[in-house]
C-alpha positions in Angstrom: -30.1 -32.1 26.9 -29.2 -31.3 23.3 -28.4 -27.8 22.1 -30.1 -26.7 19.0 -27.7 -25.4 16.4 -28.8 -22.7 14.1 -27.8 -22.7 10.5 -25.3 -20.0 9.8 -26.9 -16.7 9.0 -25.9 -14.2 6.3 -23.4 -12.4 8.6 -21.7 -15.7 9.5 -21.4 -16.7 5.9 -20.0 -13.2 4.9 -17.5 -13.4 7.8 -16.4 -16.9 6.8 -16.0 -15.7 3.2 -13.9 -12.7 4.2 -11.8 -14.9 6.4 -11.1 -17.3 3.5 -10.3 -14.3 1.3 -7.9 -12.9 3.9 -6.1 -16.3 4.1 -5.9 -16.5 0.4 -4.5 -12.9 0.2 -1.9 -13.7 2.8 -0.6 -16.6 0.5 0.5 -13.9 -2.0 4.2 -13.1 -2.0 4.9 -9.4 -2.0 8.1 -8.1 -3.4 9.7 -4.8 -2.2 12.6 -2.9 -3.8 14.0 0.0 -1.8 14.4 -0.6 1.9 15.2 2.9 3.2 13.6 4.6 6.1 10.0 4.3 4.6 10.4 1.1 2.6 11.8 -0.9 5.5 9.0 0.2 7.8 6.4 -0.7 5.1 7.9 -4.1 4.8 7.7 -4.5 8.6 4.0 -3.6 8.5 3.4 -6.2 5.7 5.3 -8.9 7.6 3.4 -8.1 10.8 0.1 -8.4 8.8 1.1 -12.0 7.8 2.3 -11.5 4.3 5.5 -13.2 3.0 7.8 -10.5 1.7 10.9 -10.8 -0.5 13.0 -7.7 -0.7 16.1 -6.1 -2.3 18.1 -3.1 -1.5 21.2 -1.7 -3.2 22.9 -1.6 0.3 22.6 -5.3 1.2 23.0 -4.8 4.9 19.5 -3.2 5.0 18.0 -6.3 3.5 19.9 -8.7 5.7 18.8 -6.8 8.8 15.1 -7.1 7.9 15.7 -10.8 7.2 17.4 -11.4 10.5 15.0 -9.3 12.6 11.6 -9.7 10.8 11.9 -12.8 8.5 11.9 -11.0 5.2 13.4 -13.1 2.3 16.4 -11.5 0.7 16.6 -11.3 -3.1 19.8 -10.9 -5.1 18.3 -8.3 -7.6 15.2 -6.3 -8.4 14.6 -8.8 -11.2 14.6 -11.7 -8.7 12.1 -9.8 -6.6 9.7 -9.4 -9.6 10.2 -13.0 -10.7 9.3 -14.4 -7.2 6.4 -12.2 -6.2 2.9 -11.4 -7.4 2.9 -7.8 -6.2 6.1 -5.8 -6.7 6.5 -2.6 -4.7 9.3 -0.1 -5.1 10.1 3.0 -3.1 13.3 4.8 -3.9 14.6 8.4 -3.8 13.7 9.8 -7.3 13.1 9.2 -11.0 16.7 8.3 -11.7 16.6 5.7 -8.9 13.4 4.2 -10.4 15.1 3.9 -13.8 18.1 2.2 -12.1 15.9 -0.5 -10.4 13.5 -1.1 -13.3 15.7 -1.1 -16.4 18.4 -3.5 -17.6 18.9 -7.2 -17.4 18.6 -7.2 -13.6 15.8 -4.7 -13.3 12.2 -5.2 -12.3 10.9 -5.1 -15.9 13.1 -8.1 -16.7 11.3 -10.1 -14.0 7.7 -9.1 -14.7 5.3 -11.4 -16.4 1.5 -11.6 -17.1 -0.8 -11.1 -14.2 1.7 -9.3 -11.9 1.1 -5.9 -10.4 3.9 -3.4 -10.0 3.3 -0.6 -7.5 5.8 2.2 -7.5 5.5 4.4 -4.3 8.3 6.8 -5.3 7.5 10.5 -5.8 8.8 10.7 -9.3 8.3 12.3 -12.7 4.7 11.8 -14.0 6.1 11.6 -17.6 8.4 8.7 -16.6 5.7 7.0 -14.6 3.4 7.0 -17.7 6.3 5.7 -19.9 7.1 3.0 -17.3 3.4 1.9 -17.2 3.6 1.3 -20.9 6.7 -0.9 -20.5 5.0 -2.8 -17.7 2.0 -3.4 -19.9 4.2 -4.8 -22.7 5.2 -7.5 -20.2 1.5 -8.4 -19.6 1.6 -6.9 -16.1 -0.1 -3.8 -14.7 1.4 -0.8 -12.9 0.1 1.5 -10.2 1.9 4.7 -9.1 1.2 5.2 -5.4 3.1 8.1 -3.9 2.5 8.7 -0.2 1.7 11.7 1.9 3.2 11.5 5.4 6.3 10.7 7.3 8.0 7.8 9.0 6.0 8.7 12.1 2.6 8.6 10.3 3.6 5.3 8.7 4.4 3.7 12.0 1.1 5.0 13.4 -0.8 3.6 10.4 -1.9 7.0 9.2 -0.1 7.3 5.9 -2.2 8.6 2.9 -1.6 6.9 -0.5 -2.7 8.4 -3.8 -2.9 5.7 -6.5 -3.0 6.1 -10.2 -3.3 3.5 -12.9 -5.5 0.6 -13.8 -8.7 0.6 -11.7 -9.0 -3.2 -11.6 -5.4 -3.5 -10.4 -6.1 -0.9 -7.8 -9.1 -3.0 -6.5 -6.9 -6.1 -6.3 -4.1 -4.3 -4.5 -6.3 -2.3 -2.1 -6.2 -4.9 0.8 -2.4 -4.7 0.7 -2.3 -0.9 0.5 -4.7 -0.8 3.5 -2.0 -2.5 5.6 0.3 0.4 4.7 -1.9 3.4 5.1 -5.3 4.4 6.3 -6.4 6.7 3.5 -6.2 5.1 0.0 -7.4 7.3 -2.8 -7.7 6.3 -6.5 -6.8 9.4 -8.6 -7.1 8.1 -12.2 -4.5 7.2 -14.8 -0.8 6.7 -14.2 1.3 9.8 -13.8 
């Protein structure tokens, strides 16, 4: 007795499309600069979600530990992270630390090029964030500032809140990745 096969319905087609989109998204390489308490756990979440992550930290032992225990690729500089990834995240202590990782011949800006998205999760000066967004745009890339509300515990629980400023189209593109980091993602307007 032959079974009748039904043609895929709308729900099946949508699910198949989303599945293909998820696979495509997972092919993206995510860069991460700043592997402290929060940054290292964000990287772990992204790796667990199936993304390939390349990371850098000023204290190299933090990067090598993530490589050894979770499979993160270690980069030799912030510039190398930006050159080898499509989405570049940073999360460091303050505005001075953001300047240190973005400026100069080995900084993130030196490795950015057209089509890339730089997402800074540092709680930093709004003025510097706006200045940095202009420098990123000069490279043909786009920047989002995305500071978080929460702690290591809320991050581990997947309950981190992220407030995102910057280019709306870049926000839409980056949202699936941001959703792997936190549960509440809010677009708040322009950079800064």
